[in-house]
C-alpha positions in Angstrom: 24.9 12.8 -28.5 25.2 10.2 -31.4 21.9 9.7 -33.3 19.9 6.6 -32.8 19.4 4.2 -35.7 22.7 5.0 -37.5 24.9 2.3 -38.9 28.5 2.5 -37.5 31.2 3.2 -40.0 34.8 2.8 -38.9 36.8 5.5 -40.4 39.8 4.2 -42.4 43.3 5.0 -41.3 46.9 4.2 -42.0 47.9 3.2 -38.5 46.4 2.4 -35.2 48.1 5.1 -33.0 45.9 7.5 -31.1 47.5 10.7 -32.5 44.8 13.3 -32.2 44.3 15.1 -28.9 40.8 15.9 -28.0 40.0 19.2 -26.4 37.6 20.3 -23.8 38.1 17.2 -21.3 38.3 19.5 -18.3 34.6 20.3 -18.8 33.7 16.6 -18.8 35.1 15.3 -15.4 32.1 13.5 -14.3 31.4 12.0 -17.8 34.9 10.7 -18.0 35.2 9.5 -14.5 32.0 7.3 -15.0 33.8 5.5 -17.7 36.0 3.9 -15.1 34.0 1.4 -13.1 36.6 1.0 -10.4 37.3 4.6 -10.2 40.6 6.5 -10.7 43.4 7.3 -8.2 46.5 9.5 -8.1 48.4 7.1 -10.3 46.0 7.4 -13.0 44.0 4.9 -14.9 43.8 4.2 -18.7 41.1 2.6 -20.9 40.5 2.1 -24.6 37.1 2.8 -26.0 35.4 3.1 -29.2 34.4 6.7 -29.8 31.8 8.3 -32.1 32.4 11.5 -33.9 29.3 13.5 -33.9 29.2 16.7 -36.2 27.3 19.7 -34.6 26.5 22.2 -37.4 23.9 24.0 -35.2 26.5 24.4 -32.3 26.1 28.1 -31.3 29.8 28.5 -30.3 31.3 26.9 -33.4 29.2 25.8 -36.4 32.1 23.4 -37.4 32.1 21.6 -34.0 32.6 17.9 -33.8 31.7 16.1 -30.5 33.6 13.1 -29.3 31.4 10.5 -27.6 32.7 7.4 -25.6 30.2 4.7 -24.3 27.4 7.4 -24.8 29.2 9.9 -22.8 30.5 13.2 -24.2 34.3 13.4 -23.4 35.3 16.5 -25.6 35.5 18.0 -29.0 37.7 17.7 -31.9 40.4 20.7 -32.0 38.7 23.7 -33.4 41.5 24.3 -35.9 40.8 21.1 -37.8 37.0 20.8 -37.8 36.5 22.9 -40.9 37.9 20.0 -42.8 36.6 17.2 -40.9 33.0 18.2 -40.3 31.9 18.1 -44.0 33.2 14.4 -44.2 31.6 13.3 -41.0 28.4 15.3 -41.6 28.0 13.8 -45.0 28.4 10.2 -43.6 25.8 11.1 -40.8 23.2 12.3 -43.5 23.4 9.0 -45.4 22.7 7.1 -42.3 26.1 6.3 -40.8 27.8 7.0 -37.4 31.4 7.7 -37.9 33.5 5.8 -35.2 37.1 5.2 -34.3 39.2 4.0 -31.5 40.3 6.2 -28.5 42.3 6.1 -25.5 41.2 7.8 -22.1 43.5 8.6 -19.1 42.2 9.9 -16.0 43.6 10.6 -12.5 42.5 12.1 -9.2 44.1 15.3 -8.1 43.7 17.7 -5.1 43.3 21.2 -6.3 44.5 23.8 -3.7 41.6 26.3 -3.0 43.2 28.5 -0.4 43.6 28.5 3.4 41.5 28.1 6.2 41.3 30.3 9.4 44.1 28.2 10.9 46.4 28.6 7.8 45.9 25.0 6.7 45.3 24.3 3.0 42.0 23.6 1.7 41.9 21.3 -1.3 39.2 19.9 -3.8 39.5 16.5 -5.2 38.8 16.5 -9.0 39.6 14.4 -12.1 42.0 15.3 -14.7 41.9 13.5 -18.0 43.4 13.2 -21.5 41.6 11.7 -24.4 43.4 10.8 -27.6 41.9 9.2 -30.7 43.0 7.5 -33.8 42.1 10.0 -36.7 43.8 10.1 -40.1 43.9 13.1 -42.6 40.4 14.2 -43.5 40.8 13.0 -47.2 41.9 9.6 -45.9 38.7 8.8 -43.7 36.8 6.9 -46.3 37.7 4.9 -49.5 37.2 6.6 -52.8 35.4 3.6 -54.7 32.7 1.0 -53.8 33.5 -2.4 -52.8 33.2 -5.2 -55.5 29.6 -6.2 -56.4 30.2 -10.0 -56.3 30.5 -11.7 -52.8 33.8 -10.9 -51.2 35.6 -10.7 -47.9 37.8 -7.7 -46.9 41.1 -8.8 -45.4 42.2 -7.1 -42.1 44.6 -4.0 -42.4 48.2 -5.1 -42.8 51.6 -3.5 -43.4 52.3 -1.7 -46.4 53.4 -3.8 -49.6 54.5 -2.1 -52.7 52.7 -3.3 -55.8 54.7 -4.1 -59.0 54.2 -3.1 -62.7 51.8 -0.1 -61.9 53.7 1.8 -64.8 52.0 -0.5 -67.3 48.5 0.6 -65.9 48.8 4.4 -65.4 45.5 5.0 -67.3 43.6 2.8 -64.9 45.1 4.4 -61.8 44.6 8.1 -62.9 41.0 8.4 -62.0 41.8 7.6 -58.3 44.4 10.4 -58.0 43.5 13.3 -55.6 44.8 16.7 -55.1 46.1 15.6 -51.8 48.4 12.9 -53.5 46.8 9.7 -52.1 43.5 8.1 -51.5 42.2 4.8 -50.3 40.5 2.3 -52.6 39.0 -1.2 -52.4 41.2 -3.4 -54.5 40.6 -7.2 -55.3 43.3 -9.8 -55.4 43.2 -12.5 -58.1 45.4 -15.6 -58.7 46.8 -15.9 -62.2 49.2 -18.2 -64.1 52.3 -16.4 -65.6 53.5 -18.2 -68.6 55.9 -15.4 -69.9 59.0 -17.5 -68.7 59.9 -21.1 -69.3 58.6 -22.3 -65.9 55.0 -21.3 -65.3 54.2 -19.6 -61.9 51.3 -18.4 -60.1 51.1 -14.8 -59.2 48.6 -12.3 -57.6 47.2 -9.5 -59.7 45.4 -6.4 -58.1 42.5 -5.0 -59.8 40.5 -1.9 -58.8 36.9 -1.8 -60.0 37.8 -4.7 -62.5 40.7 -2.9 -64.1 44.2 -4.5 -63.8 46.6 -2.1 -61.8 49.6 -4.2 -61.0 50.8 -7.5 -59.5 52.8 -8.9 -56.5 56.2 -10.5 -56.6 56.5 -14.3 -56.8 57.5 -14.3 -53.2 54.7 -12.0 -51.9 52.1 -13.7 -54.2 52.7 -16.9 -52.2 51.7 -15.1 -49.0 48.2 -14.4 -50.3 47.5 -17.3 -52.8 46.2 -19.6 -50.0 43.5 -17.1 -48.9 42.6 -16.2 -52.4 42.0 -20.0 -53.3 40.1 -20.5 -50.2 37.8 -17.8 -50.7 37.5 -18.6 -54.4 36.4 -22.1 -53.5 33.7 -20.6 -51.5 32.5 -18.3 -54.3 34.0 -15.1 -52.9 36.5 -12.5 -54.0 39.5 -11.3 -52.0 39.3 -7.8 -51.3 41.9 -5.5 -49.6 42.6 -2.0 -48.7 45.0 -0.1 -50.9 46.3 3.3 -51.4 46.7 5.0 -54.8 49.3 7.9 -54.6 51.2 10.0 -57.0 50.2 12.3 -59.8 49.2 12.4 -63.4 52.9 11.6 -64.4 53.6 8.7 -62.1 51.1 6.8 -59.9 51.7 3.7 -57.7 49.6 1.4 -55.5 50.5 0.3 -52.0 48.4 -2.7 -50.6 47.6 -2.9 -46.9 46.4 -6.4 -46.1 47.5 -9.1 -43.7 49.1 -12.1 -45.3 47.4 -15.5 -45.1 49.7 -16.8 -42.4 48.9 -13.5 -40.3 45.1 -14.1 -40.3 43.6 -14.8 -36.8 42.0 -18.2 -36.3 39.0 -16.4 -34.7 38.7 -14.0 -37.5 38.7 -16.8 -40.1 36.1 -18.9 -38.2 33.8 -15.7 -38.0 34.3 -14.6 -41.6 34.4 -17.7 -43.8 31.1 -18.8 -44.6 30.1 -22.5 -44.3 29.7 -24.6 -47.3 25.9 -24.9 -46.7 25.7 -21.2 -46.8 26.9 -21.2 -50.4 24.0 -23.2 -51.8 22.0 -19.9 -51.7 23.0 -17.0 -53.9 23.8 -13.9 -52.0 23.9 -10.1 -52.8 27.0 -8.3 -51.7 27.2 -4.6 -53.0 27.6 -2.4 -50.1 27.1 1.1 -48.9 28.4 4.1 -50.8 27.1 7.3 -49.2 28.1 10.7 -50.8 29.9 12.6 -48.2 30.8 15.9 -49.9 32.0 17.6 -52.9 35.6 17.0 -51.6 35.2 13.3 -51.0 34.1 10.7 -53.6 31.4 8.1 -52.8 32.7 5.5 -50.3 32.1 1.9 -49.7 31.7 0.6 -46.1 31.7 -3.1 -46.2 34.6 -3.6 -44.0 35.4 -5.7 -40.9 35.2 -2.5 -39.0 31.8 -1.2 -40.3 29.5 -2.7 -37.5 26.0 -3.4 -37.7 25.9 -6.6 -35.9 24.1 -9.6 -37.3 23.2 -12.8 -35.6 25.9 -14.0 -33.1 27.8 -17.0 -34.3 26.5 -20.5 -33.1 29.0 -22.7 -31.8 29.0 -26.5 -32.8 26.7 -28.3 -30.4 25.1 -25.2 -29.1 21.4 -24.1 -29.5 20.8 -21.5 -32.2 20.8 -18.0 -30.9 17.8 -15.9 -31.2 18.3 -13.9 -34.5 18.8 -10.2 -34.1 16.1 -7.9 -35.6 17.1 -6.0 -38.7 16.8 -2.2 -38.1 14.9 0.0 -40.4 16.5 1.3 -43.4 18.4 4.5 -43.4 17.6 7.1 -46.1 18.5 6.5 -49.7 19.8 2.9 -49.5 18.3 -0.6 -50.1 18.7 -3.9 -48.2 21.7 -6.1 -48.7 21.5 -9.7 -47.8 24.5 -11.4 -46.3 26.1 -14.5 -47.8 23.9 -17.6 -47.6 20.7 -15.7 -47.4 18.3 -15.8 -50.2 18.5 -12.8 -52.6 15.6 -10.5 -51.8 13.4 -9.3 -54.6 14.1 -5.8 -56.0 13.0 -3.1 -53.7 12.3 -5.5 -50.7 12.8 -4.0 -47.2 12.6 -6.1 -43.8 9.6 -4.6 -41.8 10.4 -3.2 -38.4 11.1 -6.0 -36.0 11.8 -8.6 -38.8 14.5 -11.2 -38.0 15.9 -13.8 -40.2 15.0 -17.5 -39.4 17.2 -19.2 -37.0 18.5 -21.8 -39.6 19.8 -19.1 -41.7 23.6 -18.5 -41.4 24.8 -15.8 -39.3 25.8 -12.4 -41.0 29.6 -12.1 -41.0 30.9 -9.6 -38.3 30.8 -6.2 -39.6 28.4 -7.0 -42.3 26.5 -3.8 -43.5 23.1 -4.5 -44.4 22.2 -1.5 -46.4 23.4 -0.5 -50.0 23.5 3.0 -51.6 21.0 3.3 -54.4 
């Protein structure tokens, strides 16, 4: 089963469709049936569930095995033919203190299985559960971003439809370090508002940077879709971060942005993620985790809205402050990172076991990662 004390890391993916069939469900009938509180019937029932992928290098039948766990129950394994590629990435995350997770869909139905005939020639049947488990899993080289998130305070926009970035041809030298043998890689990119004075009428555009290097810009029409959130975050002392894919080769590389537009951002997401003005009075540290997963995958960053180590629950106006959640012990080889609005901790400081922030400190943003790679 999944190890205790690991920080959840949601594997990156290009889409949300549960495309990967899990194997071995037939051996886990009771575990799968227990996931359905109301039971299952002949028509079948379906649920969606967060699932953990747990590498098992000591599995005596397959040293590349990867167990699939839903709500603490084993529901199967990744198909044997792909685990040789996936296990090194997942194991590397686990060894750095992370539990890889993704989304899954579980279907189950009750069936009567024929067992034979009794002495009177009547059929003997046994009721059992048949199940199908599918999960969202991208290609192994697209499970983690290939660079760290930005060091200054930032907010990562939710995943959105693909948007082609313009003028990458002017920044090929900045893009080449991110090219991979497989032809594509995820990166953290930052969005910046700039004034274009190259024409008679000045206009505001959005530039994309990767690790502080300019790699392209959006069209005027598409820039207008992101400028409101960029300005809002800038007024709060934060950068706008987004997922992007760098693809191509040494001759021609391009960037594709995957981020929701300002008008698409859910009101609840904004309320949960935008810090209050009072929170900005205190300097914050924002670098995030970057475990080395294997020689085939570069260091990654995991400060995403999906990388979940829950902070304090949000306090609604007029309600009593919630009891702050304790900060868990530090995983190996990483240091503590304070959320926005918390005082910057001294170098090398670690919260003792059971420590919790004072109730008057602002809650950590949903998905905040409390630990940073050294």
